[in-house]
C-alpha positions in Angstrom: 106.5 137.5 99.1 103.7 135.5 100.7 101.8 135.7 103.9 100.0 132.9 105.8 98.1 133.4 109.0 95.8 131.5 111.3 92.0 132.2 111.4 92.7 135.0 113.9 95.1 136.8 111.7 98.2 135.8 113.7 101.4 134.8 112.0 101.5 131.2 110.8 105.1 130.8 110.1 104.8 133.6 107.6 107.5 133.5 105.0 108.8 135.3 101.9 109.6 133.2 98.9 111.5 133.9 95.7 110.8 132.2 92.5 114.0 129.6 91.3 78.4 152.9 106.1 75.6 151.0 105.6 72.9 150.3 108.3 72.0 146.9 109.6 69.8 145.2 107.0 67.7 143.9 109.9 66.5 147.4 111.0 62.9 146.5 110.2 59.7 146.5 112.3 57.9 143.2 112.7 54.3 143.2 111.7 52.0 140.6 113.5 50.5 138.2 111.0 49.4 135.5 113.3 50.9 132.1 114.3 52.4 130.2 111.4 51.5 126.5 111.2 53.5 124.2 109.0 52.5 121.1 107.2 53.9 119.4 104.1 51.1 120.7 102.0 51.7 124.4 103.0 55.4 124.6 102.2 54.8 127.4 100.0 103.4 134.6 88.5 105.2 137.1 90.6 108.9 137.3 91.1 108.2 138.7 94.6 104.7 137.8 95.9 103.2 140.8 97.5 100.4 139.9 99.9 98.1 142.7 101.0 95.8 142.9 104.1 95.8 140.8 107.2 94.8 137.5 105.6 93.8 134.4 107.4 93.7 131.0 105.8 91.4 132.5 103.2 92.5 134.1 99.9 89.4 136.2 99.8 88.8 139.7 100.9 86.9 139.8 104.1 85.0 143.0 104.9 82.1 144.0 107.1 79.0 146.1 106.2 80.7 149.3 107.4 83.7 148.6 105.1 85.9 147.9 108.1 87.8 144.6 108.6 86.4 141.7 110.6 87.7 141.1 114.0 87.9 138.7 116.9 85.0 139.5 119.2 86.2 140.6 122.7 83.6 138.3 124.3 82.1 135.0 123.2 79.0 135.1 120.9 76.1 133.2 122.4 73.9 133.1 119.3 75.9 133.4 116.0 78.5 131.0 117.4 79.9 130.1 114.0 81.5 133.6 114.0 82.6 133.5 117.6 86.3 133.5 116.7 86.3 135.8 113.7 83.6 138.0 112.1 81.8 141.3 112.1 79.7 141.1 115.3 80.5 141.9 118.9 78.4 140.6 121.8 75.9 143.5 121.5 75.2 142.9 117.8 75.0 139.2 118.5 72.4 139.8 121.2 70.4 142.1 118.9 70.3 139.4 116.2 69.2 136.8 118.8 66.4 139.1 120.0 65.2 139.5 116.4 65.4 135.7 115.8 63.2 135.0 118.8 60.8 137.8 117.8 60.4 136.0 114.4 60.2 132.5 115.9 57.3 133.6 118.2 55.1 133.4 115.1 55.9 129.7 114.6 54.5 126.6 116.0 56.8 123.7 117.0 56.9 122.2 113.5 57.7 125.7 112.1 60.6 125.9 114.6 61.9 122.5 113.4 61.6 123.3 109.7 62.7 126.9 109.6 64.6 127.8 112.7 67.9 126.9 111.1 67.2 128.8 107.9 66.2 131.9 109.9 69.3 131.8 112.0 71.5 131.3 109.0 70.1 134.3 107.3 70.2 136.6 110.3 73.7 135.6 111.3 75.3 136.4 107.9 75.6 140.0 109.1 78.3 138.6 111.3 80.1 136.8 108.5 83.6 138.1 107.7 82.3 138.4 104.1 79.2 140.4 105.1 79.9 143.3 102.6 79.9 140.7 99.8 76.9 138.7 101.0 74.8 141.8 101.2 76.2 143.3 98.0 77.3 146.4 99.9 80.1 147.0 97.4 77.7 147.8 94.6 76.5 151.4 95.1 73.9 151.1 92.4 71.9 148.6 94.3 70.6 149.2 97.8 72.2 147.2 100.6 70.2 144.0 100.8 68.2 143.3 103.8 68.7 139.6 103.1 72.0 138.0 102.3 72.7 136.6 98.9 71.7 132.9 98.7 73.0 130.3 96.3 70.2 128.9 94.2 69.9 125.4 95.6 69.9 126.6 99.2 67.4 129.3 98.3 65.1 126.7 96.6 65.1 124.5 99.7 64.4 127.5 101.9 61.5 128.6 99.6 60.0 125.2 99.5 60.1 124.7 103.3 59.7 128.2 104.6 58.0 130.4 102.0 55.8 132.1 104.6 58.6 133.4 106.7 59.8 135.8 104.0 57.3 138.4 105.1 58.9 138.4 108.5 62.4 138.8 107.1 62.0 141.6 104.6 59.6 144.4 103.6 61.1 144.4 100.0 58.0 144.4 97.7 59.7 142.5 94.9 61.0 139.8 97.1 57.6 139.3 98.8 55.7 139.2 95.5 58.1 136.9 93.8 58.1 134.6 96.8 54.4 134.1 96.5 54.3 133.6 92.8 57.5 132.1 91.5 60.3 130.3 93.3 62.7 130.6 90.4 62.2 134.4 90.2 62.6 134.7 93.9 65.8 132.8 94.0 67.2 134.7 91.1 66.5 137.9 93.0 68.2 136.4 96.1 71.3 135.4 94.1 74.5 137.4 93.8 76.4 138.4 90.6 79.5 136.7 92.1 78.6 133.1 93.0 81.7 132.7 95.2 80.1 134.9 97.8 76.5 133.5 98.0 75.6 131.6 101.1 76.5 128.8 101.8 79.2 128.8 99.0 81.1 131.5 100.8 81.9 129.2 103.7 82.6 126.1 101.4 84.6 127.8 98.7 88.2 126.5 98.7 89.5 129.5 96.9 88.2 131.7 99.6 89.3 129.4 102.4 92.5 127.7 101.3 95.9 128.3 102.8 97.7 131.1 101.0 101.1 129.6 101.9 100.5 126.3 100.1 102.1 125.5 96.8 99.4 124.5 94.2 100.0 121.5 92.0 98.5 120.9 88.6 96.7 117.7 87.6 100.0 116.1 86.7 101.5 116.9 90.1 103.9 119.5 88.7 104.5 122.5 90.9 103.3 125.7 89.3 105.8 127.8 91.1 109.3 127.0 92.3 109.8 128.8 95.5 112.8 129.3 97.7 112.1 130.6 101.2 114.3 133.5 102.1 112.5 134.8 105.2 109.9 133.6 107.7 108.3 134.4 111.0 106.8 137.6 109.6 103.4 139.1 110.3 101.8 140.0 107.0 104.7 141.4 105.1 103.6 143.8 102.4 106.8 144.7 100.6 110.4 143.8 100.1 113.0 146.2 98.8 116.7 146.8 98.6 118.2 150.3 99.1 120.4 150.3 96.0 123.4 151.0 98.3 125.5 147.9 97.3 125.0 146.3 100.7 122.7 143.6 99.3 120.5 143.9 102.4 116.7 143.4 101.9 114.2 145.6 103.8 110.9 143.9 104.6 107.9 145.9 105.9 105.1 144.4 107.9 101.6 146.0 107.8 101.7 146.5 111.6 104.5 149.1 111.2 107.8 147.3 111.4 110.6 147.3 108.8 113.2 144.5 109.1 116.6 144.0 107.6 117.6 140.7 106.1 121.3 140.2 105.4 122.7 138.5 102.3 123.0 135.2 104.2 119.3 135.2 104.9 119.5 136.1 108.6 117.3 138.8 110.1 118.7 141.4 112.4 117.2 141.1 115.9 115.9 144.7 116.1 113.8 146.3 113.4 115.3 149.0 111.1 112.2 151.1 112.0 109.3 150.6 114.4 106.2 152.7 113.6 103.8 150.3 115.3 102.8 152.9 117.9 101.8 155.4 115.2 100.4 153.2 112.5 96.6 152.8 112.3 95.6 149.2 111.7 94.2 146.1 113.5 95.4 142.5 113.6 92.3 141.3 111.8 91.9 140.0 108.3 90.6 142.5 105.8 92.1 145.7 107.3 93.5 147.7 104.4 95.2 150.3 106.7 98.7 150.1 108.1 102.3 150.6 106.9 101.7 150.3 103.2 104.6 151.7 101.3 108.4 152.3 101.4 110.8 153.9 99.0 114.5 154.7 99.2 115.8 158.0 97.8 117.8 157.4 94.6 120.8 158.8 96.5 120.2 156.9 99.7 123.7 155.7 99.8 124.9 159.3 100.3 122.0 161.0 102.0 120.4 158.2 104.0 116.8 159.4 103.2 113.8 157.1 102.8 110.1 157.5 102.7 107.1 155.7 104.2 103.4 155.6 103.4 101.2 154.7 106.4 97.8 155.1 108.0 97.3 157.3 111.0 94.5 158.4 113.3 94.6 162.1 114.2 92.4 164.4 116.3 88.7 163.9 116.4 89.2 160.3 115.2 90.0 161.4 111.6 91.8 158.8 109.5 94.6 159.9 107.2 97.3 158.5 105.1 100.7 160.0 105.8 103.8 160.3 103.6 106.9 161.0 105.7 110.6 161.1 105.3 113.1 159.5 107.7 116.9 159.3 107.8 119.1 156.4 108.6 121.0 156.7 111.9 124.4 158.4 111.7 125.7 155.8 114.2 124.2 152.6 112.8 123.5 151.8 109.1 121.0 149.2 110.2 118.8 151.5 112.3 116.7 154.4 111.2 116.6 157.6 113.3 113.1 157.5 114.7 113.4 161.2 115.6 114.2 162.3 112.0 110.6 162.0 110.7 109.7 164.9 108.4 106.1 165.1 107.3 105.7 165.5 103.5 101.9 165.5 103.4 98.8 163.9 104.8 95.5 163.2 103.1 92.2 162.6 104.9 90.6 159.2 104.2 86.8 159.3 104.3 86.6 155.5 104.8 88.9 152.7 106.1 89.4 151.0 102.7 91.0 151.9 99.4 94.2 153.4 100.9 96.5 152.9 97.9 100.0 152.5 99.3 102.7 152.5 96.6 105.7 154.9 96.7 108.2 154.9 93.8 111.0 157.0 92.5 111.2 157.2 88.7 114.3 157.5 86.7 113.5 161.2 86.5 114.3 161.5 90.2 110.8 162.4 91.3 108.7 160.5 93.8 105.4 159.0 92.6 102.6 158.4 95.2 99.7 156.2 94.4 96.5 156.9 96.4 93.2 155.1 96.6 89.8 156.7 95.9 88.9 157.2 99.5 87.0 153.9 100.1 83.4 152.7 100.6 82.1 151.5 97.2 81.8 153.1 93.9 83.7 156.3 94.8 80.6 158.0 96.1 82.3 161.2 97.1 80.9 164.3 95.3 79.3 164.5 91.9 82.0 162.7 90.0 83.8 160.9 92.8 87.4 161.6 94.0 89.1 159.8 91.2 87.7 162.1 88.4 88.1 165.2 90.5 91.5 166.7 89.8 91.2 169.0 92.8 91.3 166.0 95.1 94.4 164.0 95.9 92.6 160.7 96.3 92.3 158.3 93.4 95.5 159.7 91.8 99.0 159.2 90.8 100.9 162.1 92.3 104.4 163.3 91.4 106.5 165.5 93.6 110.1 166.6 94.0 111.3 165.9 97.5 114.7 167.5 97.0 113.5 170.9 98.0 110.6 173.0 99.3 108.4 175.5 97.5 107.7 179.2 98.4 104.5 178.5 100.4 106.3 176.2 102.8 105.5 172.8 101.5 108.3 170.4 102.0 108.4 169.4 98.4 108.3 171.1 95.0 106.1 170.6 92.0 108.0 169.4 88.9 107.9 172.0 86.2 106.4 169.5 83.7 103.6 168.2 85.9 100.6 168.1 83.6 98.2 170.2 85.7 100.6 172.6 87.2 98.9 175.6 85.6 95.3 174.3 85.9 93.5 176.4 88.6 90.9 173.6 89.0 93.5 170.9 89.7 96.1 170.1 92.3 99.5 170.6 90.8 100.7 167.3 92.4 98.4 165.3 90.2 100.3 163.3 87.5 97.5 161.0 86.5 93.9 160.4 87.7 90.9 158.1 87.4 92.5 155.6 89.8 90.5 153.3 92.1 93.1 151.6 94.3 96.5 151.0 92.7 98.1 148.7 95.3 101.4 147.8 93.7 103.2 149.5 90.8 106.7 149.1 89.4 109.2 150.9 87.2 110.6 149.0 84.2 114.4 148.9 84.3 114.5 148.5 80.6 116.1 145.9 78.3 119.6 145.2 79.7 121.1 145.7 76.2 118.9 148.1 74.3 117.4 149.9 77.3 114.0 149.7 75.5 111.1 150.3 78.0 113.3 151.9 80.6 111.2 154.1 83.0 107.8 152.8 82.1 105.4 152.5 85.1 103.0 149.6 85.3 100.2 149.3 87.9 97.6 146.8 89.0 94.3 148.7 89.7 91.9 146.8 91.9 88.4 146.7 90.4 84.9 147.1 92.0 82.9 144.0 91.5 83.5 142.8 87.9 86.9 143.5 86.5 90.6 143.9 87.4 93.0 145.8 85.3 96.7 146.5 84.6 97.6 150.0 83.5 100.6 151.7 81.8 100.9 155.1 83.5 101.4 158.2 81.3 101.6 161.9 82.2 98.1 163.5 82.4 96.3 160.2 81.8 92.8 159.5 83.0 92.4 155.9 83.8 88.6 156.0 83.8 87.4 155.2 87.3 84.5 155.6 88.3 83.2 156.0 84.7 84.7 152.7 83.8 85.8 149.5 85.4 88.2 147.6 83.2 87.1 148.1 79.6 83.4 148.5 80.5 81.2 151.2 81.7 80.6 151.4 85.4 78.8 154.8 85.8 76.8 155.1 82.6 76.5 158.9 82.8 80.2 159.5 83.2 81.1 156.7 80.8 79.3 158.3 77.9 80.6 161.8 78.7 82.5 163.0 75.6 85.1 164.8 77.7 86.1 161.6 79.5 89.0 160.9 77.1 90.2 158.0 79.2 93.2 155.6 78.7 92.1 152.0 78.5 93.9 149.3 80.5 96.6 147.3 78.7 95.0 144.2 80.2 91.8 143.5 82.1 90.1 140.3 83.3 86.8 139.4 84.9 86.2 138.1 88.5 85.7 134.6 87.1 89.5 134.6 86.9 90.6 136.7 89.9 89.1 139.3 92.1 91.9 141.6 93.3 94.9 142.3 91.1 98.1 142.8 93.0 100.5 144.1 90.4 104.0 142.9 89.4 107.2 143.5 87.5 108.5 143.6 84.0 111.1 140.9 84.2 114.7 142.1 83.5 116.7 139.5 85.3 119.4 137.1 84.3 118.0 133.7 85.5 115.3 133.4 82.9 116.2 135.3 79.7 113.0 134.0 77.9 111.0 136.1 80.4 112.8 139.3 79.5 110.2 142.0 78.8 107.2 140.1 80.1 105.1 141.7 82.8 104.6 139.1 85.6 101.9 139.8 88.1 99.5 138.1 90.4 96.0 138.3 91.8 95.5 138.3 95.6 92.3 136.3 95.8 92.7 133.5 93.4 96.0 133.8 91.4 94.2 131.9 88.6 94.7 133.4 85.2 95.4 131.9 81.8 99.1 131.0 81.7 101.3 132.2 78.9 101.5 135.4 76.9 98.5 137.6 76.2 97.3 137.0 72.6 95.8 140.4 72.2 96.7 142.5 69.2 98.8 145.6 69.8 96.6 148.0 71.8 96.8 151.6 70.9 97.3 153.7 74.0 96.1 157.3 73.6 98.4 159.8 75.1 97.5 163.5 74.7 96.0 163.0 71.2 98.7 160.7 70.0 98.5 157.0 69.8 101.3 154.6 70.2 101.1 150.8 70.2 101.8 148.8 73.3 101.9 145.0 73.0 100.9 143.5 76.4 102.6 140.3 77.4 101.7 138.6 80.6 102.8 135.5 82.5 100.6 134.5 85.4 101.2 132.6 88.6 98.7 130.0 89.6 99.9 130.4 93.2 97.1 131.6 95.5 97.8 135.3 96.0 95.7 138.4 96.9 
């Protein structure tokens, strides 16, 4: 399933295809140093493509310094005009940046204006960039938020050669000031970013970050790398596509804005939505917003009981953001309409930030519902001593398992399965099935080999990484998937990583951000069309979709499960289509 939108996040003939709180970095006081005079000598593959977030023609992950999504300014920007249509600044912020610019330029003579005015404006206006969180490295909690954006080396070198003296007006960072005076190479290395895709001006020139998600990529020989058949279009950021397993062969497509549509076997879409939650769903129409209608699951006995479940973001009293899991029933009068008055709240979880909302709902072959939550957002899971993900008393950063076919004695509208791993742990929530999760966006249940049934019931997830690695996990009961101690196979938090009690389960596959930056997840192929794919896990990456084609060549990876080790041989087939 793929989504393509215009630069404002509006639908651009969206279609579904099948295969056949950081502060402003400029909050500094200017110190008078006298008028600056310038002379030349003083120039010191998925089966169904799941596309997450409101994406524009970029395949990147836009995000502002406050971890909220970029937006269309309500009024025109008079100064940072390059971000007038889409970015992270409103008119007030734009005016503040303009005022700071002129405060700085007051120290320049005419030649200084000509040489450095453009550089100063570029640097100041990056706070308005839709990629501001990346430019200022705000997603790395182990480094302070920069007060200068990350610069690509060539641009930085030119800036240093022409405008070295302006650095003292732009930052009070001692290391930057000293390196600027002594060594251009050291200065520009400090100004660089770990991820070269996001340094300025690469971030505005990078085709991977600014290409059309809906286009089909060709290899050097002109061969299509995916064969796609359009089955639905005209959608606004579809986030999932499911059938209800009720033998009607209808497909249910959910849009992030809160609509669920029905597509009939002939490909036509019913005129009215199956369910409209747009008035209740918390989201915005701008690229980068991770909130919205995120998950949908039909009860295994939906054909008889008409029950289904949705996972969506809401705003409650006192402007508190939560994720809500709720049950609905199909209308008794119309099988193509849900009963909007049938909503039954299963539970809500408060979200401390607007990102990392998780979103997957699944029913396993055990009949229980699995809920996959994010770690609560911001960067580096900064909540508490160990973060939410490692805290078994928190529901964020977890895989939860509940029984929705009954209620418990204390009034909860669900029961705890008797074999949940932490049911008897007084320091843990009994709903927790697995933990150490950062932001598992899409997971799937293996249907098993059609003949031998091998693999039936296994759950695979893509867990989105922080700033270095993406991973694919095989979910087991009681498993600790490492976050925030580890990211992929490597340490993230050194103190937690070397803790002897961590006992984490390593990913079955991980890859660096040179390959892709946001794993989506996928499916173990069990279809009939391509028997050679049987048993392969096929998944995609939202931001680049580029990963080595073919099977993984790793040796069997021992997966530790409660003291026992059992081999798992990962096999992956990747799509080169541009996906989250």
